Backbone as a ProteinNet text record, in pm:
[ID]
protein_1_A
[PRIMARY]
MDNSMGVLLLEKLPDGTLKQIEERTWSMNMIASLAHVNYIIVGNLEYETVEGRLNVDQGKLELLLVPLRSE
[TERTIARY]
-1393	-1283.8	-1223.4	-1094.3	-1019.5	-1018.4	-1049.9	-1046.3	-913.4	-831	-686.5	-565.3	-464	-353.5	-196.2	-93.3	10.6	83.8	111.7	216	351.6	430.3	565.2	618.2	674.4	727.8	875.4	934.5	1091.7	1121.2	1222.2	1290.8	1424.7	1437.6	1561.1	1655.1	1751.7	1861.8	1945.7	2006.8	2076.2	2181	2230.4	2353.5	2259.2	2148.3	2072.8	2023.8	2055.2	2010.3	1878.6	1806.8	1672.4	1670.3	1591	1546.2	1404.1	1363.8	1243.4	1194	1116.9	1022.6	933.2	855.9	765.3	673.4	587.5	513.8	395.9	267.1	149.8	8.9	-77.6	-202.9	-299.2	-301.5	-381.1	-506.7	-616.3	-739.6	-736.7	-843.3	-839.3	-884.1	-921.3	-963.9	-817.1	-751.9	-626	-530.3	-526.9	-440.6	-503.3	-638.6	-681.2	-661.1	-644.4	-616.3	-465.1	-390.1	-251	-255.2	-397.2	-405.2	-394.5	-443.1	-483.1	-358.7	-278.9	-179.4	-34.7	50	189.8	268.8	217.4	314.2	216.7	296.3	225.6	308.1	250.6	305.7	327.9	416.3	455.5	522.2	489.6	568.6	617.5	491.5	515.8	622.3	674.4	757.9	701	726.2	637.9	731.9	681.6	751.8	697.4	763.8	735.9	725.9	586.7	592.6	664.6	755.3	834.8	780.7	750.3	702.7	653.5	561.1	518.9	533.7	551.2	536.4	474.8	418	330.1	400.5	432.5	511.7	425.2	383.2	293.8	361.8	478.3	523.5	481.2	502.4	478.6	312.5	245.5	127.2	120	225.8	246.5	257.9	225	240.5	377.9	474.7	572.1	597.1	604.3	619.6	737.4	807.6	938.6	917.9	966.2	971.2	1074	1077.1	1180.2	1156.3	1207.1	1188.9	1217.8	1113.2	1103.9	1211.7	1305.2	1385.8	1334.6	1344.3	1303.4	1422.3	1403.4	1540.3	1491.4
2975.7	2894.8	2808.1	2804.5	2714.2	2583.7	2469.9	2348.2	2250	2339.2	2270.1	2338.2	2275.1	2322.7	2258.5	2343.6	2325.9	2203.6	2113.7	2016.7	2005.2	1980.7	1990.1	1831.8	1770	1636.1	1604.4	1585.3	1568.4	1395	1398.6	1272.8	1286.6	1188.7	1180	1089.6	1133.5	1039.3	973.1	876.4	777	863.4	982.9	1060.3	1145.5	1121.3	1221.1	1366.3	1407.1	1525	1498.8	1612.2	1611.6	1663.1	1598.4	1661.1	1662.2	1818.3	1824.4	1726.8	1666	1581.4	1660.2	1723.1	1804.4	1904.8	1987.6	2063.9	2081.5	2046.1	2075.5	2096.6	2112.3	2148.2	2022.3	1979.9	1860.7	1917.4	1834.4	1855.5	1800.3	1866.6	1814.1	1664.8	1620.2	1477.2	1377.5	1430.8	1373.9	1394.2	1506.3	1530.8	1431.8	1408.7	1332.8	1206.7	1149.2	1014.7	983.1	1067.9	1042.8	951	961.5	896.3	758.1	712.4	579.5	502.9	599.9	518.7	549.9	442.1	455.1	464.9	451.4	480	548.8	599	675.8	669.7	699.3	666.1	824.2	855.3	980.5	936.2	990.8	962.7	830.9	731	601.1	534.3	609.9	532.5	558.8	440.3	399.4	478.8	549.5	601.3	542.7	532.3	547.7	675.5	720	821.7	811.4	899	879.7	978.8	1094.4	1192	1321.2	1406	1525.1	1627.4	1749.3	1855.3	1964.3	2067.4	2181.3	2310.6	2357.7	2477.4	2608.2	2644.3	2759.9	2897.1	2929.6	3035	3029.8	2920.9	2906.9	2851.6	2810.4	2744.3	2645.6	2538.8	2415.2	2284.5	2180.1	2063.2	1984.8	1970.4	1918.6	1765.2	1679.2	1501.7	1479.4	1371.9	1354	1186.1	1160.7	1026.1	954.7	823.9	733.1	663.1	642.4	559.2	401.6	332.1	169.7	113.9	29.6	-14	-139.9	-176.6	-305.6	-362.8	-497.1	-579.8	-693.7
2680.4	2739.9	2644.3	2637.3	2546.2	2594.1	2528.3	2575.9	2491.5	2482.2	2436.8	2495.2	2470.7	2542.1	2447.7	2443.9	2390.4	2442.1	2391.9	2460.4	2365.6	2446.5	2404.9	2432.2	2309.3	2360.2	2353	2453.3	2449.6	2460.7	2391.5	2404.4	2509.3	2604.3	2674.2	2602.6	2557.9	2491.5	2584.7	2541	2615.1	2714.5	2672.8	2734.5	2826.7	2846.7	2919.5	2894.1	2778.3	2712.6	2661	2650.4	2592	2456	2345.6	2236.7	2224.6	2150.7	2144.3	2009.8	2012.2	1913.8	1836.9	1926	1843	1942.5	1884.1	1963.7	1886.6	1967.6	1908	2017.8	1944.5	2036.7	2053.6	2188.2	2222.2	2284.4	2266	2306	2472.9	2526.1	2693.7	2696.3	2617.1	2632	2599.4	2508.2	2493.1	2616.3	2666.1	2787.6	2919.6	2900.8	3032.9	3008.2	2872	2850.9	2900.8	2931.1	2988.9	3111	3205.3	3329.7	3278.4	3158.9	3147.7	3048.1	3010.8	2917.8	2949.9	2916.5	2951.5	2827.9	2721.4	2575.8	2480.2	2398.1	2289.3	2179.3	2056.2	1933.9	1855.1	1803	1746.6	1631.8	1514.3	1369.6	1349.8	1362.3	1393.9	1464.1	1569.5	1682.3	1779.4	1870	2020.6	2120.8	2223.5	2329	2462.2	2545	2678.8	2764.8	2809.6	2881.7	3014	3033.4	3156	3287.6	3253.4	3358.2	3257.9	3338.6	3267.5	3381.5	3331.7	3387	3337.8	3414.7	3370.1	3355.1	3268.3	3260.5	3248.3	3355.1	3391.4	3318.3	3286.6	3244.5	3097.9	3029.2	2892.6	2873.1	2937.7	2955.3	2863.2	2880	2811	2911.8	2855.4	2917.4	2848.5	2935	2877.2	2894.5	2816	2840.6	2818.3	2905.5	2885.9	2845	2719.5	2653.4	2633.8	2671.2	2612	2513.4	2414.8	2272.2	2321.1	2266.7	2281.2	2165.2	2185	2084.6	2051.1	1920.1	1850.4	1849.8	1909.2	1894.6	1807
[MASK]
+++++++++++++++++++++++++++++++++++++++++++++++++++++++++++++++++++++++

């Protein structure tokens, strides 16, 4: 049995459109940790996790992210 899953990270842009940040394989431990975190760092940028959905057709977890803006 495979203990990993493809995860697709999508950034929600200010105009409402989505931009794919990346796609990679995550371990089940990383996926389980999503229940305890609200923010993730990808490419040295911090994002808030807004929501996720399981795409059973593609066998992937899709995460919707909003970038944190430094002021």
